[in-house]
MARMARLO-224778 format. One record per residue (C-alpha): x, y, z. Coordinates in steps of 0.001 Angstrom, whole numbers, padded with zeros to 6 digits, always signed. Example, Ala and Ser with C-alpha at 12.3 -4.5 7.8 and 13.67 -1.06 7.14 Angstrom:
BEGIN
+012300-004500+007800 +013670-001060+007140 
***
This chain:
BEGIN
+000000+000000+000000 +001357+003367-001049 +002079+005789+001825 +000457+009193+001292 +002154+012264+002765 -000056+015040+004176 +001533+018259+005401 +000471+019449+008862 +001074+022356+011229 +002511+020285+014068 +004743+017228+013895 +003154+014887+016457 -000440+015430+015304 +000721+015125+011712 +002531+011823+012255 -000461+010409+014156 -002907+011544+011475 -000709+010194+008633 -000133+006812+010323 -003852+006393+011065 -004923+007507+007572 -002579+004842+006214 -004552+002313+008298 -007827+003518+006788 -008987+005838+009589 -009854+009212+008127 -008746+011489+010963 -007598+015077+010543 -004724+016749+012364 -007102+018919+014491 -009085+015799+015485 -005912+014039+016705 -004960+017201+018607 -008369+017662+020243 -008994+014024+021184 -005396+013768+022435 -005837+016953+024559 -002889+018718+022961 -003733+022195+024252 -001838+022841+027474 +000207+025425+029327 +003050+024828+031742 +005552+027164+033407 +008316+025850+035657 +010933+028543+036406 +013221+026121+038283 +013689+023969+035189 +015894+025630+032559 +015714+025024+028811 +018300+026861+026665 +019272+028838+029822 +015722+030148+030292 +012759+029053+032454 +010800+026115+031033 +007606+027230+029321 +005566+024719+027362 +002386+025106+025372 +001847+021370+024960 +002001+018153+026992 +005091+015905+027009 +006116+014391+023639 +004112+011263+022855 +001171+012181+025119 -001049+013541+022340 -000857+010423+020156 -001024+008026+023137 -004137+009672+024547 -005843+009989+021155 -005121+006321+020387 -006384+005146+023784 -009617+007149+023465 -010192+005777+019958 -009483+002200+021068 -006291+001924+018976 -003247+000049+020290 +000118+001693+019606 +003437-000055+020099 +006352+002115+021312 +009939+000908+021642 +013135+002636+022811 +016626+001250+022270 +019939+001388+024089 +021762+000095+021038 +021940+001784+017603 +022215-001472+015618 +019095-002921+017272 +017189+000297+016573 +018106+000156+012887 +017314-003566+012629 +013851-003115+014212 +013035-000238+011867 +014179-002202+008793 +012091-005223+009860 +009020-002957+010029 +009745-001487+006607 +010194-004995+005144 +006637-005732+006371 +005479-002433+004809 +004714-000822+008202 +005261+002963+008077 +006830+003838+011442 +006804+006995+013577 +010112+008130+015088 +011035+010694+017726 +014189+012537+016640 +016431+015501+017392 +016054+018523+015107 +019647+019784+015226 +021068+017314+012680 +018079+017068+010336 +019876+017840+007086 +016726+018804+005149 +015771+021505+007693 +016829+025086+006914 +019690+026205+009197 +017587+028704+011161 +015275+025870+012307 +018059+023577+013458 +018564+023841+017197 +018811+021386+020088 +015250+020119+020378 +014765+016358+020695 +011005+015966+020482 +010416+016190+016748 +008385+013447+015038 +008484+012014+011531 +007467+008884+009614 +009850+006494+007852 +007872+004689+005163 +010521+002887+003104 +014156+002381+002178 +016054+002501-001119 +019668+001252-001014 +021126+003013+002057 +018589+005865+002035 +015468+006035+004192 +012291+007558+002738 +010976+010180+005152 +007545+011781+005512 +008083+014721+007852 +004626+016259+008333 +005919+019825+008672 +007576+019610+005223 +005665+020208+002008 +006871+017032+000298 +008545+013756+001235 +012310+013726+001735 +015176+011318+002554 +017933+010684+005102 +020940+008382+004773 +021429+005547+007294 +024084+007621+009039 +021955+010790+009157 +018917+008953+010512 +020993+007190+013152 +022380+010551+014310 +018936+012145+014843 +017457+009002+016440 +020199+009011+019066 +020519+012752+019648 +021807+013562+023148 +020461+015991+025746 +017052+016773+027247 +014230+014488+026032 +016795+012283+024242 +014758+010112+021834 +016790+006892+022460 +015897+005612+018995 +012206+005625+019863 +009850+004204+017242 +006078+003732+017352 +003253+002474+015153 -000388+001325+015485 -000798-002445+015907 -004541-002830+016552 -007379-000847+015000 -010977-001371+016194 -013761-002139+013701 -016013+000609+015069 -014775+003814+016663 -016900+005710+019181 -016035+009226+017991 -018475+010969+020333 -017043+009473+023508 -013438+010096+022343 -014183+013762+021558 -015911+014366+024904 -013058+012752+026852 -010532+014874+024970 -012417+018104+025651 -012966+017328+029362 -009272+016548+029815 -008241+019863+028183 -010716+021886+030288 -009464+020211+033484 -005825+020890+032532 -006394+024547+031665 -008523+025196+034769 -006333+023112+037120 -005790+024492+040655 -001984+024049+040382 +000022+027299+040087 +002285+026075+037257 -000249+024796+034703 -003154+026143+032669 -004454+029678+033230 -002856+029808+036694 +000500+029038+035067 -000072+031886+032602 -000707+034311+035496 +002404+033027+037291 +004445+033721+034142 +002922+037230+033907 +004054+037976+037487 +007542+036696+036622 +007826+038849+033475 +007344+041961+035647 +010272+040900+037844 +012731+039676+035191 +014368+043008+034212 +014821+044050+037865 +015950+040639+039060 +018150+039572+036128 +018896+042742+034131 +017501+043627+030728 +019839+041414+028691 +018828+038224+030504 +015161+039281+030669 +015195+039682+026891 +016795+036258+026445 +013954+034793+028552 +011374+036587+026400 +013035+035364+023200 +012934+031778+024468 +009271+032195+025457 +008359+033364+021945 +010410+030587+020389 +008526+027979+022458 +005282+029688+021541 +005631+030258+017831 +008503+028227+016412 +008748+024948+018274 +005700+023043+017116 +003410+026088+016780 +002672+026349+020557 +000666+029494+021350 -001366+031020+018544 -000984+028092+016157 -002321+025586+018676 -005376+027775+019293 -006141+027759+015559 -005804+023954+015411 -008068+023655+018468 -010653+025951+016862 -010660+023670+013782 -011128+020648+016087 -014139+022277+017784 -015680+022948+014390 -015359+019270+013415 -016563+018204+016867 -019631+020476+016564 -020718+018570+013441 -020128+015102+014938 -021793+015906+018284 -024483+018081+016590 -023645+020787+019116 -024103+024392+017928 -022434+025835+021041 -019114+024248+019990 -019327+026097+016683 -019593+029437+018501 -016729+028493+020799 -014641+027558+017766 -014724+031111+016427 -014066+032474+019927 -010930+030303+020110 -009743+031679+016745 -009967+035209+018197 -007970+034094+021255 -005369+032631+018860 -005053+036023+017168 -004412+037630+020568 -001636+035114+021283 -000046+036058+017952 -000196+039762+018895 +001367+038958+022267 +004255+037147+020525 +004815+040078+018148 +004887+042555+021055 +007277+040365+023047 +009558+040068+020001 +009597+043866+019648 +010799+044144+023241 +013716+041716+022913 +014691+043181+019559 +014564+046639+021225 +011981+047972+018805 +009231+048637+021292 +008329+052270+021906 +006387+051525+025096 +008203+052798+028157 +007013+050179+030601 +007329+047274+028185 +007602+044345+030614 +004575+045428+032627 +002472+045917+029529 +003442+042417+028294 +002461+041008+031684 -000882+042834+031463 -001434+041364+028018 -000713+037837+029274 -003084+038316+032226 -005801+039405+029800 -005173+036208+027787 -005449+034135+030974 -008826+035796+031731 -010089+035065+028206 -009005+031429+028403 -010423+030892+031879 -013838+032148+030723 -013546+030121+027494 -012753+026771+029138 -015525+027218+031717 -017992+027695+028833 -016532+024744+026934 -016834+022473+029981 -020532+023427+030277 -021125+022953+026549 -020381+019231+026663 
***
């Protein structure tokens, strides 16, 4: 069976959607994202990533696909390796059986990525769907078309070192149910997202956003402007470049709610879908304003406070939104 490549906005949703489409399940990227509760917010200042506090707009790598699969009744096999030869052998055995396989890889040595996108980030996902001579055939969902990596290049990205090291991880669906209960899967996904975003913990969801806003006010005083700007730059990078985090995720979630509205015959979800698109636009504006600050192009005198105000306003919008969404289902 020929593997068909579909481009997507985010790597993990895209891999999941492409692998499941190959198995005959017509599931879109937004549907994977929504059922897998991909919308999240997390701020942990004690943990440093690229010398800046850890800010994440998504759950841990692998969670989205695992949760979506579980809620749809699909069994996914995941394997990690301590040995490079075993990792290669297992992948080649899958390809010999014509099983397209998802891999977690590091971005830094992906030769087909433009230089400005190559940094130390080990939670990228792609599909290997075949091999010709010593070249692997790659479907990377964030790329427009299929591409290739040599044995050596693929081995390097599968065993990238550092935080979230992939350890050669590969995964693929092994059991697909005859009938899928879409309604139950969608409702579970939505409930999970609402609970995450409205959680009482100070570091996640809207409370995490408010915690980050308080921190932004203190950064220039506590760390000096240079370091504060580095923190802002890293925040925007996590939000807009690494897997579409902030605004992009809101747009994907809005598309999910639109699909869900049709399946659940729920008009309220349609309204909430357009509300989420508006919130996504506000996240984009926030990123642009933050970028102006760290590139020293902002003409606002009290720039850090006004960014913090903007983030608090976003937290208010999202808190109201997720309360309405929870009621709607």
